[in-house]
DSSP file (Angstrom, degrees, kcal/mol; ACC not computed):
  #  RESIDUE AA STRUCTURE BP1 BP2  ACC     N-H-->O    O-->H-N    N-H-->O    O-->H-N    TCO  KAPPA ALPHA  PHI   PSI    X-CA   Y-CA   Z-CA
    1    1 A M              0   0    0      0, 0.0     2,-0.3     0, 0.0     0, 0.0   0.000 360.0 360.0 360.0 140.5   63.3   96.6   24.9
    2    2 A D    >   -     0   0    0      1,-0.2     3,-1.9     2,-0.1     0, 0.0  -0.503 360.0-139.5 -65.5 122.6   63.8   98.2   28.3
    3    3 A S  T 3  S+     0   0    0     -2,-0.3    -1,-0.2     1,-0.3     0, 0.0   0.622  98.5  65.3 -64.2 -12.5   67.4   99.5   28.4
    4    4 A R  T 3  S+     0   0    0      2,-0.0    -1,-0.3     0, 0.0     2,-0.3   0.625  86.1  88.7 -84.5 -13.7   67.8   98.4   32.0
    5    5 A K    <   -     0   0    0     -3,-1.9     2,-0.5     2,-0.0     0, 0.0  -0.619  61.9-157.2 -87.1 143.7   67.5   94.7   31.0
    6    6 A V        -     0   0    0     -2,-0.3     2,-0.4    22,-0.0    -2,-0.0  -0.983  12.7-136.1-122.9 129.0   70.5   92.6   30.1
    7    7 A E        -     0   0    0     -2,-0.5    22,-2.4     2,-0.0     2,-0.3  -0.695  23.4-156.1 -84.9 132.5   70.2   89.5   28.0
    8    8 A L  E     -A   28   0A   0     -2,-0.4    20,-0.2    20,-0.3    18,-0.0  -0.805   8.3-161.7-108.6 149.5   72.3   86.7   29.3
    9    9 A R  E     -A   27   0A   0     18,-3.0    18,-2.3    -2,-0.3     2,-0.4  -0.996  14.8-138.7-128.1 126.8   73.7   83.7   27.4
   10   10 A P  E     -A   26   0A   0      0, 0.0     2,-0.5     0, 0.0    16,-0.2  -0.694  13.6-162.3 -83.2 136.1   74.9   80.6   29.2
   11   11 A D  E     -A   25   0A   0     14,-3.3    14,-2.5    -2,-0.4     2,-0.4  -0.978  16.8-178.7-114.1 130.3   78.1   79.0   27.9
   12   12 A M  E     -A   24   0A   0     -2,-0.5     2,-0.5    12,-0.2    12,-0.2  -0.960  27.3-154.6-133.5 148.9   78.7   75.4   28.9
   13   13 A L  E     -A   23   0A   0     10,-2.4     9,-3.9    -2,-0.4    10,-1.2  -0.980  24.8-164.0-116.6 113.2   81.3   72.7   28.5
   14   14 A L  E     -A   21   0A   0     -2,-0.5     2,-0.6     7,-0.3     7,-0.2  -0.766  24.7-118.2-103.1 142.4   79.7   69.3   28.8
   15   15 A A    >>  -     0   0    0      5,-2.7     4,-3.4    -2,-0.3     3,-0.9  -0.699  25.1-145.2 -73.0 121.2   81.5   66.0   29.4
   16   16 A A  T 34 S+     0   0    0     -2,-0.6    -1,-0.2     1,-0.2    30,-0.0   0.783  94.3  52.7 -65.2 -27.8   80.5   64.0   26.2
   17   17 A D  T 34 S+     0   0    0      1,-0.1    -1,-0.2     3,-0.1    -2,-0.0   0.725 129.9  13.9 -80.8 -20.6   80.4   60.7   28.0
   18   18 A S  T <4 S-     0   0    0     -3,-0.9    -2,-0.2     2,-0.2    -1,-0.1   0.512  88.3-129.0-129.6 -10.7   78.0   61.8   30.8
   19   19 A Y     <  +     0   0    0     -4,-3.4     2,-0.4     1,-0.3    -3,-0.1   0.747  59.3 145.7  58.6  25.9   76.5   65.2   29.6
   20   20 A V        -     0   0    0     -5,-0.4    -5,-2.7     1,-0.0     2,-0.3  -0.775  57.1-107.9 -90.5 136.5   77.5   66.6   33.0
   21   21 A A  E     +A   14   0A   0     -2,-0.4    -7,-0.3    -7,-0.2     3,-0.1  -0.478  34.3 178.3 -68.9 126.1   78.7   70.2   32.9
   22   22 A K  E    S+     0   0A   0     -9,-3.9     2,-0.3     1,-0.3    -8,-0.2   0.608  76.2  18.0 -94.5 -17.9   82.4   70.7   33.4
   23   23 A F  E     -A   13   0A   0    -10,-1.2   -10,-2.4     2,-0.0     2,-0.4  -0.957  62.0-179.1-157.5 130.4   82.2   74.5   32.9
   24   24 A I  E     +A   12   0A   0     -2,-0.3     2,-0.4   -12,-0.2   -12,-0.2  -0.998  10.4 166.5-135.5 131.5   79.3   77.0   33.1
   25   25 A H  E     -A   11   0A   0    -14,-2.5   -14,-3.3    -2,-0.4     2,-0.5  -0.997  22.5-146.7-145.3 136.7   79.7   80.7   32.5
   26   26 A F  E     +A   10   0A   0     -2,-0.4     2,-0.3   -16,-0.2    -2,-0.0  -0.909  24.1 169.0-107.3 132.1   77.1   83.4   31.9
   27   27 A T  E     -A    9   0A   0    -18,-2.3   -18,-3.0    -2,-0.5     2,-0.1  -0.873  42.5 -88.2-131.4 167.1   77.9   86.3   29.7
   28   28 A S  E >   -A    8   0A   0     -2,-0.3     3,-1.7   -20,-0.2   -20,-0.3  -0.441  42.6-113.8 -69.4 154.8   75.9   89.1   28.1
   29   29 A A  T 3  S+     0   0    0    -22,-2.4    -1,-0.1     1,-0.3   -21,-0.1   0.728 115.9  59.8 -62.7 -20.0   74.5   88.1   24.8
   30   30 A A  T 3  S+     0   0    0    -23,-0.3    -1,-0.3     2,-0.1     2,-0.2   0.587  79.6 107.1 -84.7 -10.6   76.7   90.7   23.1
   31   31 A T  S <  S-     0   0    0     -3,-1.7     2,-0.2     1,-0.1    -4,-0.1  -0.515  74.2-121.0 -72.2 131.8   79.9   89.1   24.4
   32   32 A H    >   -     0   0    0     -2,-0.2     3,-1.5     1,-0.1     4,-0.4  -0.468  14.6-125.2 -74.4 144.5   81.9   87.3   21.6
   33   33 A D  G >> S+     0   0    0      1,-0.3     3,-2.2     2,-0.2     4,-0.6   0.872 105.1  65.4 -56.2 -41.0   82.5   83.6   22.1
   34   34 A Q  G 34 S+     0   0    0      1,-0.3     3,-0.4     2,-0.2    -1,-0.3   0.694  86.6  71.6 -62.4 -18.0   86.3   83.9   21.7
   35   35 A C  G <4 S+     0   0    0     -3,-1.5    -1,-0.3     1,-0.2    -2,-0.2   0.767 100.4  47.5 -64.0 -24.7   86.5   85.9   24.9
   36   36 A L  T X> S+     0   0    0     -3,-2.2     3,-1.7    -4,-0.4     4,-0.6   0.661  86.7  87.6 -88.1 -20.2   85.8   82.8   26.7
   37   37 A F  G >< S+     0   0    0     -4,-0.6     3,-1.3    -3,-0.4    -1,-0.2   0.830  81.1  58.8 -57.6 -38.4   88.2   80.5   25.0
   38   38 A P  G 34 S+     0   0    0      0, 0.0    -1,-0.3     0, 0.0    -2,-0.1   0.774 104.5  54.0 -63.2 -21.4   91.2   81.2   27.3
   39   39 A E  G <4 S+     0   0    0     -3,-1.7     2,-0.2    -4,-0.1    -2,-0.2   0.613  90.5  96.1 -85.9 -12.1   89.2   80.0   30.3
   40   40 A L    <<  -     0   0    0     -3,-1.3     2,-0.6    -4,-0.6   -17,-0.0  -0.536  60.5-154.8 -81.3 144.1   88.4   76.7   28.7
   41   41 A S        +     0   0    0     -2,-0.2     2,-0.3     2,-0.0    -1,-0.0  -0.833  25.5 179.6-115.6  89.2   90.4   73.6   29.4
   42   42 A L        -     0   0    0     -2,-0.6     2,-0.3     4,-0.1    26,-0.1  -0.660   7.6-165.1 -96.6 148.0   89.9   71.4   26.3
   43   43 A E    >   -     0   0    0     -2,-0.3     3,-2.4    24,-0.1    23,-0.1  -0.850  38.6 -72.6-127.7 161.8   91.4   68.0   25.8
   44   44 A A  T 3  S+     0   0    0     -2,-0.3    24,-0.2     1,-0.3    23,-0.2  -0.277 121.6  28.9 -52.8 135.4   91.9   65.7   22.8
   45   45 A G  T 3  S+     0   0    0     22,-2.9    -1,-0.3     1,-0.4    23,-0.2   0.234  90.2 127.2  92.3 -13.5   88.6   64.2   21.9
   46   46 A D    <   -     0   0    0     -3,-2.4    23,-3.1   -31,-0.0     2,-0.4  -0.369  48.9-145.5 -72.3 157.4   86.6   67.2   23.1
   47   47 A M  E     -b   69   0B   0     21,-0.2     2,-0.4    -3,-0.1    23,-0.2  -0.993   9.5-163.2-128.1 130.1   84.1   68.8   20.8
   48   48 A I  E     -b   70   0B   0     21,-2.9    23,-2.6    -2,-0.4     2,-0.4  -0.949   3.1-164.8-116.6 133.7   83.4   72.5   20.7
   49   49 A C  E     +b   71   0B   0     -2,-0.4     2,-0.3    21,-0.2    23,-0.2  -0.929  17.4 157.5-118.4 140.6   80.3   74.1   19.1
   50   50 A F        -     0   0    0     21,-1.7    23,-0.5    -2,-0.4    -2,-0.0  -0.964  42.5 -76.8-154.8 168.9   79.8   77.7   18.3
   51   51 A D    >   -     0   0    0     -2,-0.3     3,-1.5    21,-0.1   -18,-0.0  -0.251  39.6-116.9 -70.0 155.8   78.0   80.1   16.1
   52   52 A K  T 3  S+     0   0    0      1,-0.3    23,-0.2    22,-0.1    -1,-0.1   0.655 106.9  74.0 -68.8 -13.8   78.9   80.6   12.4
   53   53 A S  T 3  S+     0   0    0      1,-0.1     2,-0.7    21,-0.1    -1,-0.3   0.666  81.5  81.2 -76.1 -11.4   79.8   84.3   13.0
   54   54 A Y    <   +     0   0    0     -3,-1.5     2,-0.4     2,-0.0    -1,-0.1  -0.843  54.2 164.2 -97.1 114.6   82.9   83.2   14.8
   55   55 A I        +     0   0    0     -2,-0.7     2,-0.3     4,-0.0    -3,-0.0  -0.975   8.3 154.3-132.4 118.8   85.9   82.4   12.5
   56   56 A D     >  -     0   0    0     -2,-0.4     4,-2.7     1,-0.1     3,-0.3  -0.766  17.4-172.3-142.2  91.7   89.5   82.2   13.7
   57   57 A S  H  > S+     0   0    0     -2,-0.3     4,-2.4     1,-0.2     5,-0.2   0.823  86.1  55.0 -60.3 -32.8   91.5   79.9   11.4
   58   58 A T  H  > S+     0   0    0      2,-0.2     4,-2.3     1,-0.2    -1,-0.2   0.920 110.9  44.9 -65.0 -43.6   94.5   80.1   13.8
   59   59 A Q  H  > S+     0   0    0     -3,-0.3     4,-2.6     2,-0.2    -2,-0.2   0.908 112.6  51.9 -64.1 -43.1   92.4   78.9   16.7
   60   60 A F  H  X S+     0   0    0     -4,-2.7     4,-2.6     1,-0.2    -2,-0.2   0.922 110.4  48.6 -60.3 -43.8   90.8   76.2   14.5
   61   61 A Y  H  X S+     0   0    0     -4,-2.4     4,-2.5    -5,-0.2    -1,-0.2   0.924 110.4  50.3 -62.4 -45.6   94.2   75.0   13.5
   62   62 A D  H  X S+     0   0    0     -4,-2.3     4,-1.2     1,-0.2    -2,-0.2   0.934 112.9  46.7 -59.7 -46.5   95.5   74.8   17.1
   63   63 A W  H  <>S+     0   0    0     -4,-2.6     5,-2.7     1,-0.2     3,-0.5   0.915 110.8  51.8 -62.6 -43.2   92.4   72.9   18.2
   64   64 A S  H ><5S+     0   0    0     -4,-2.6     3,-1.4     1,-0.2    -1,-0.2   0.899 107.4  52.6 -60.4 -40.2   92.7   70.5   15.3
   65   65 A Q  H 3<5S+     0   0    0     -4,-2.5    -1,-0.2     1,-0.3    -2,-0.2   0.766 109.0  51.2 -65.2 -25.2   96.3   69.8   16.1
   66   66 A Q  T 3<5S-     0   0    0     -4,-1.2    -1,-0.3    -3,-0.5    -2,-0.2   0.407 120.4-108.9 -90.9   2.5   95.3   69.0   19.6
   67   67 A G  T < 5S+     0   0    0     -3,-1.4   -22,-2.9    -4,-0.3     2,-0.5   0.722  70.5 144.4  77.7  23.2   92.6   66.5   18.5
   68   68 A I      < -     0   0    0     -5,-2.7    -1,-0.3   -24,-0.2     2,-0.2  -0.831  43.7-134.8 -96.9 129.4   89.7   68.8   19.5
   69   69 A Y  E     -b   47   0B   0    -23,-3.1   -21,-2.9    -2,-0.5     2,-0.4  -0.589  12.0-149.3 -88.3 144.9   86.7   68.7   17.1
   70   70 A L  E     -b   48   0B   0     -2,-0.2     2,-0.4   -23,-0.2   -21,-0.2  -0.935  10.3-172.3-115.6 134.5   84.9   71.8   15.9
   71   71 A V  E     +b   49   0B   0    -23,-2.6   -21,-1.7    -2,-0.4     2,-0.3  -0.989  26.3 128.5-127.6 123.4   81.2   72.0   15.1
   72   72 A T        -     0   0    0     -2,-0.4     2,-0.5   -23,-0.2   -21,-0.1  -0.971  57.8 -99.2-158.5 168.9   79.7   75.0   13.4
   73   73 A R        -     0   0    0    -23,-0.5     2,-0.2    -2,-0.3    -2,-0.0  -0.867  46.5-124.9 -94.4 134.4   77.5   76.2   10.6
   74   74 A M        -     0   0    0     -2,-0.5     2,-0.1     1,-0.1   -22,-0.1  -0.501  18.7-113.7 -81.3 147.8   79.7   77.5    7.8
   75   75 A K    >   -     0   0    0    -23,-0.2     3,-1.7    -2,-0.2    -1,-0.1  -0.451  29.7-113.6 -70.4 153.0   79.3   81.0    6.4
   76   76 A E  T 3  S+     0   0    0      1,-0.3    -1,-0.1    -2,-0.1    -2,-0.1   0.818 116.2  47.8 -59.9 -32.4   78.1   81.1    2.8
   77   77 A N  T 3  S+     0   0    0      2,-0.1    -1,-0.3     0, 0.0    -2,-0.0   0.257  82.3 130.7 -94.5  12.6   81.5   82.6    1.6
   78   78 A A    <   -     0   0    0     -3,-1.7     2,-0.6     1,-0.1    28,-0.1  -0.348  49.8-142.9 -66.6 145.6   83.7   80.1    3.5
   79   79 A V        +     0   0    0     26,-0.4    26,-2.3     2,-0.0     2,-0.3  -0.955  39.3 137.8-114.4 121.0   86.4   78.4    1.5
   80   80 A Y  E     -C  104   0C   0     -2,-0.6     2,-0.4    24,-0.3    24,-0.2  -0.973  46.5-122.5-155.6 164.2   87.1   74.8    2.3
   81   81 A E  E     -C  103   0C   0     22,-2.6    22,-2.3    -2,-0.3     2,-0.6  -0.959  27.4-127.4-113.5 131.6   87.8   71.4    0.9
   82   82 A V  E     -C  102   0C   0     -2,-0.4    20,-0.2    20,-0.2     3,-0.1  -0.695  24.2-179.1 -79.3 119.8   85.5   68.5    1.6
   83   83 A I  E     -     0   0C   0     18,-2.9     2,-0.3    -2,-0.6    19,-0.2   0.889  69.5 -17.0 -84.5 -47.2   87.6   65.5    2.9
   84   84 A S  E     -C  101   0C   0     17,-1.6    17,-2.9     2,-0.0     2,-0.5  -0.981  58.0-129.2-157.0 150.4   84.6   63.2    3.3
   85   85 A E  E     -C  100   0C   0     -2,-0.3     2,-0.3    15,-0.2    15,-0.2  -0.896  28.9-147.5-102.1 130.6   80.8   63.4    3.5
   86   86 A L        -     0   0    0     13,-3.6    13,-0.4    -2,-0.5     2,-0.1  -0.698  19.7-104.2-101.9 149.5   79.3   61.5    6.5
   87   87 A D        -     0   0    0     -2,-0.3    -1,-0.1    11,-0.1    11,-0.0  -0.407  25.0-139.2 -67.9 143.7   76.0   59.7    6.7
   88   88 A I        -     0   0    0     -2,-0.1    -1,-0.1     9,-0.1    11,-0.0  -0.932  24.7-124.0-102.2 118.4   73.2   61.5    8.5
   89   89 A P    >   -     0   0    0      0, 0.0     3,-1.7     0, 0.0     0, 0.0  -0.240  15.1-121.6 -59.8 148.5   71.2   58.9   10.6
   90   90 A D  T 3  S+     0   0    0      1,-0.3     4,-0.0     4,-0.0    -2,-0.0   0.760 113.7  60.1 -59.9 -26.7   67.4   58.7    9.9
   91   91 A T  T 3  S+     0   0    0      2,-0.1    -1,-0.3     3,-0.0     3,-0.1   0.551  84.8 106.5 -81.0  -8.1   67.0   59.6   13.6
   92   92 A C  S <  S-     0   0    0     -3,-1.7    -4,-0.0     1,-0.1     0, 0.0  -0.329  87.3 -84.8 -72.9 152.9   68.8   62.9   13.2
   93   93 A D    >   -     0   0    0      1,-0.1     3,-1.8     2,-0.1    -1,-0.1  -0.295  34.7-128.4 -54.0 135.5   66.9   66.2   13.2
   94   94 A H  T 3  S+     0   0    0      1,-0.3    -1,-0.1    -3,-0.1    -2,-0.1   0.597 102.8  73.0 -66.6  -9.8   65.6   67.1    9.8
   95   95 A G  T 3  S+     0   0    0      2,-0.0     2,-0.6     0, 0.0    -1,-0.3   0.631  71.4 100.3 -78.8 -14.0   67.3   70.5    9.9
   96   96 A V    <   +     0   0    0     -3,-1.8     3,-0.1     1,-0.2    -8,-0.0  -0.640  46.4 175.3 -75.9 119.3   70.7   68.9    9.5
   97   97 A I        +     0   0    0     -2,-0.6     2,-0.3     1,-0.3    -1,-0.2   0.873  61.0   2.3 -92.1 -43.2   71.6   69.4    5.8
   98   98 A K        -     0   0    0      2,-0.1     2,-0.4   -11,-0.0    -1,-0.3  -0.978  46.8-160.0-144.3 152.2   75.1   68.0    5.7
   99   99 A D        +     0   0    0    -13,-0.4   -13,-3.6    -2,-0.3     2,-0.4  -0.903  34.0 163.7-132.3 105.3   77.7   66.3    7.9
  100  100 A E  E     -C   85   0C   0     -2,-0.4     2,-0.6   -15,-0.2   -15,-0.2  -0.928  40.4-136.9-128.1 146.0   81.1   66.8    6.4
  101  101 A L  E     +C   84   0C   0    -17,-2.9   -18,-2.9    -2,-0.4   -17,-1.6  -0.914  43.7 178.6 -95.1 120.5   84.7   66.5    7.5
  102  102 A I  E     -C   82   0C   0     -2,-0.6     2,-0.5   -20,-0.2   -20,-0.2  -0.752  34.3-140.2-124.3 164.6   86.4   69.5    5.9
  103  103 A Q  E     -C   81   0C   0    -22,-2.3   -22,-2.6    -2,-0.3     2,-0.2  -0.985  28.8-132.8-121.2 118.3   89.7   71.3    5.7
  104  104 A V  E     -C   80   0C   0     -2,-0.5   -24,-0.3   -24,-0.2     2,-0.2  -0.510  29.6-174.4 -71.1 135.2   89.5   75.0    5.9
  105  105 A T        -     0   0    0    -26,-2.3     2,-0.4    -2,-0.2   -26,-0.4  -0.645  20.2-117.6-120.8 178.0   91.5   76.8    3.1
  106  106 A T    >   -     0   0    0     -2,-0.2     3,-1.7   -28,-0.1     2,-0.0  -0.962  30.8-105.1-123.6 139.6   92.3   80.3    2.3
  107  107 A K  T 3  S+     0   0    0     -2,-0.4   -28,-0.0     1,-0.2     0, 0.0  -0.353 103.6  14.2 -60.0 135.8   91.3   82.3   -0.8
  108  108 A G  T 3         0   0    0      1,-0.1    -1,-0.2    -2,-0.0     0, 0.0   0.422 360.0 360.0  82.4  -1.4   94.2   82.8   -3.2
  109  109 A W    <         0   0    0     -3,-1.7    -2,-0.1     0, 0.0    -1,-0.1   0.448 360.0 360.0 -97.0 360.0   96.5   80.2   -1.6
């Protein structure tokens, strides 16, 4: 790749009821998602999606206490308890393996 090129990644916050962007921000592809979190104005009922490489249990807990939903792919070594398994509709993408409500736990606790 030409070293003069910079890969950009769009970060967006969509209104769930209208799919209208409430927040749009462009960062370099190398920028970690958590650098953007202080700029977000999330409310109870909002849902945030991010890559499985980002794990911050304190942030997850804070969002959960505020009624903000988290969607991510879990790392293979993640420790959690399944609260309930949700049905996956037939119309859903076939790449969805599971839909679970979980509680993240910590090894050794």
